[in-house]
N, C-alpha and C positions, 0 to 999 in steps of 0.2 A: 612721930612718923619720920622715917628717914627718906630724904628726897634724892640722895645720891647713892651710888653703888661703891663698894670697896675696891681697892686696887686689884685684888684677886678676881673679883667679878668683872671688872673692866678688861682685865687680861683675857678672861674667857670670852667676852664680847668680841674682842679683836680676833681671837682664834676663830670664832664663828663667822665673822665677816670674811676672813681670808678663805675659809672653807667654801663659803657661798659664791666666790668669784666664778666657779664653774657652773653654778646653778642660778645665777641672778637672772631675773626676768623670765624664769621658766613658765610663769603664769599659773603655777599650780595652786596658788592661794585662791584665785578667783575662778579659774576654769579647770579644776581638778578632773572633772569628768572627761575632758578632752585630752588630758596630759598624763594619765596615770602610768603609762609605760615608762616615761621619763622620771616621774615622781617616785616610782618604785626603786629606780636606780639610786635616786637621792636617799631614800630611806635605808637602802642597803649600805650606802656609804656612811650614813649616820649610825646605823647599827654597828658597823665595824669600829666606830669610835666610842661606842657605849652611850651615845646621846639619846637613843630611844628609851633607855632605861636610866636616865640621868638622876631621877628622883627615887628609883626603886631601892629597897634595902639591899645591902651588899650580899646577904645570904642568898638572894635570888638573882645574883649577877648584875645588880645595879651599881651605880656610882654613889648613891646615897647623898646627893647634893641637896642643899636647901632649896625651897621654892624659887628663890631669886634666880637660880641658874636656869630652871625651866622657863621662867618669865623672859629672861634675856634671850635664850635660844629661840623661842617661838615668836618673840617680838622682832628679832632680826630676820627670821624666816618670812614673816609677814611683810616687812619693809622691802625685802628682796623679791617679793612676789613668788617665792619658791614653793611653799607648801603650807597647808594647815597641819596642826598636830593630829596624828592618826589615832582613831578611837582604840585601836588594838593595844597600843602602848600605854594608853591612859586609862579610860574607864574600864576596859576589859581586863587588862593585866592587873590593875590595882585591885579590882574586885576578886580576881582569882587568887591573888596574894593573900587577901584578907579571908576569903570564904571558901576557896577551892580546896578540894581534897589533895593529898600528897600526889596522887596519880595525875590529877588535872594540872598541878603546878609543873610536874615533870614533863607532861605532854605539850603544854601550850606556851609556857613562858619563854623557853629558848628560841623557838622560831619567831615569836613576837619581838623579842629583844633584838634579834639579828635583822629584822625588817623583811623576813620571808613571808610572814603571814599577816593578813589584813582582814578587818571586820567592818561591817556596816551596822548601824544601830536600828534594831527592829522594835521600836516603841509605838509610834503613832499609827492611828487607823483613821478611816474616813469619818467615823463618829466619835473618835477618841484621840484628839490631838493634844489640846491643852489640858484636857481632863483625862489623864491616863488611867485613873481609877475606874473609868467606864469602859475600858477596852473589852472586846469580845472574842478575840482570837483564842482558841482553847487548846490546851494540852491535857488530854485525858489519859488516865492510866490504861496501859495496854501491854499485856505480856510482861516482859521484864523492863519496860520503859514507858514511853508515852506516845500517843498518836496526836499530831497537831493538825487542826483544821481552822481556816479563817483567812483573814486578809490583813496586810499591813500597807501603809501608804506614805509617800513622800520620803522614802529612804534615800539618803545621799549616797551616791557612788556604789550602790549595791551591785550594779552591773559589772564592776571591776573587782569586787571583793571576793574573798575566799569563803568567809563564814558570816553568819548573822548572829548578833547578840540579841536574842529574842526575848521579849517580855510577853508572857502568855498567861491566860487565866487557868488556874488549876482548882480554884474554889468556885463557889456559886457567884452569879452575877451580882447578887446583893452584898457579897463580901467586900466589894470595892477593892481598895488597895490591900486589904488583908488576904486576898485570894489570888495573888500573882506570884509567878515564879520565873526565873531566868534560865535560858537554855542557849547552848551553842549549837547552831544548825548549819550544816553544810549547804551552801547556796546551790550546789549542783546535785543535791540529793533528789531521789525520785519523789515526785509530787510537789516540788517547789518550782514556781513559775515567776520569773522576774520580767516585768513589762516597763518600758520607758515612759516617763512623763516629761516631755520636753519643756525647757524653760526659755524665757525671752532672751536670756543672755547667751543662748546656744549650748548651754550645759543641760543636764537632765537630773531629775529626781526619778524615783521608781515606785511602782506598786508591786507587791509580792503576794502571791496566792499560795496557800498550803492545802493540799488535797491528800489527806491520810498520810502525812509525813511521819515516819517512825523515827524516834530518837531514843537512845538508851538512857538509863538512870545516870550513867557517867557523864551525860551531856547537860545535866541540870547542875547549875552552880549555886551553892548555898541550899538552905532548907526549902522544902516545898512550902509555898505560900509565904516565903520570907523575902521576896524581891524588893519590897518597898524600902526597907532600911538600907539594903545593899545599894540601891540606886541613889539614895540620898547621900550616902558616904562617898560614892564614886563621883557624883557631881561636885561635891565639896572639894574633892581633890583637884578638880580641873578649873575652878573658877578664875584663877589668876592667868590662865593661858587661853581662855575661850575667845576673848575679843581684844587682841593685841593692838595697842595704839600705833605701832609701826605701820599698820595698814592705813590708818588715817593720815599720818604724816606723808606717806608716799602718794596717796590720793591727792592731797592738797598740792604737793610739789608738782605732780604731773599736770593737774588742771591749770595751775598758775603758769607753768612753762608753755602749755598749749595756748593759753590766752595771750601770753607775751609774744609768741611766735607769730601771732596774727595781728599784732599791733593794737591790741584792745586795752592795754593797761593805761592809756591816756584818759580813759573814762574815770572821773573821780568817784562816780557811784560804784563802779566795779572795784576800784581800789579800796573804798570803804567796806564793801562786802567781803573782800579778801582779808582785810584786817580783822573783821568779825570772825571769819573762819579760822584765822590763826589762833585767836583767843579760844575758840571752841575746840580746836585740836589740842591745845594745852590743857583745857578742862578734861578732855578725854584721857590725856596722859595722867593727870592727877587722880582721876577715878580709878584707872588701872593700878596705880601705885597704892591707893587705899586698899584695894582688894589684896594686893601682894602683901601689904603691911599686916593685914589680918591673918593671912596664911602663915607668914613668918612667925607671928605671935600665937599661932594656933587658936585663933578666935573665930567664931562663926562669921561668915561674910555674905550672908543671904541678901541683906539690904544693899550692901556695897556692890555686890555683883550685879544685882538687878539694876541699880542706878548706872553702873558702868555700861551695861548692855544697852540701856535706853540712850545714853549719851553717844555711844559708839554708832548705833543705828541712825540716830538723828544727824550725826556728822557726816556719815557716808552719803546720806540723801542730800544734805545741804550742799556739799562740795560738788556732787554730780549735777545737781540742779542749777548751780551757778554757771557752770559751763554751758548747759543747755539754754539758759536764759540769755546770757550775753554773747554766746557763740552762734546763736540762731541756727540756721539750717545746716551749717557745716558741722556743728556738734552732733547732729542727728544722723549723719551718714553712718550706715552700719559698719561696724568695725573700727570707727574712730575711737580715740581714747575716751573722750567724754561719753560716747555711746556705750562702750564696754562698762564703764564705771556706773553709769546710770542704770543699765539693765541689772547689774549685779546688786545695786542698792535696793532693788525692788523686793527682794526676798530676805533681806537682812532683818526686817521687823518680825519675821516668822521663825527663822532658824535659831535654835538654842532657847526657845521660849518666846512666845509672842510679846510684843510691846505692851499689850493690854494686861497680860498676866504679870509682867514685870512691874508695871505701874501699880497694880493691885497689891503686889508684895511690898512695895515701898510705902503705899498708903497704910496698909494694915500693920506691918511689922516695924516700919521706920517712923511713921507719923501717928500710930495708934488710932487710926480712924475706923477700925473694925466696928461695924454696927451703928456708925454715926451717919446721919443724913445731912 
């Protein structure tokens, strides 16, 4: 495993940092739902540089850079609090590149690459969050296409997005993962209703209802009932950028500075706690590099990615809780930096796969504990 980046990669990092001077502290990484108008300008500027398609094949307008460049780009974005990687340029575009028709590639890839078009992920439902094979939202054959009915829940940023990358059931309920298909659905289409689900950090998730929403055959990506393998490949493409360690470094720096400004670093117990958090943040960095190493070597990274997600989530919570514990009442003032970080940390164990599911993956696939008591 390589722990350092090449000279060319570090030159790219410097270029990204220079670019981000105009977008630093945009707060798009933590509060994208409040900041999307400014974030979209950032994505348009990135699109002009080709960075939204940095890992795409050149034949589709990409730069065809190795995963290390994506890792550096989104790690610096996280540290700068600028933005999270958009689903449109990642999961959506890479699935269309692999499984889309020639017409779909022609229609969707250019506006995604430029930063003009954005997607929300329509997977989870009230009764099918961690168990997506149990979802009930249906897309039934109707005329020359499909008619969609049902509900989705906990969709990030759907109120700002243009389209939904929808997972719907086209087979029987008993078919589980073998009866699912992927669709592109206009969020402004007739019969689509998007309702807000406010979060404690001031941002929001959404619930989406579909009432006889008609979509054409050309809005289905890949084969009917073939979504399960498409989703797995798309997720594998994104593992190295889902939980960037730059976010953890920035959290720890901000909390440490906040505690120092209040003269609290004379407390030896607090200093010891911060030393532990430094070690924990370095562990997160190593987990992130392990995932990247697998991606660079084209090896599966299921266990490494799950371990990285657990470590990232735990570190977010531990850093924010330290400020709350030692900063007492002042840290709990709404809008203070510790308050913002603490509220944001509360839904980290859910986003991108719950911590319970991640631990199960590590136990079964990493430790071989399946079926053991």
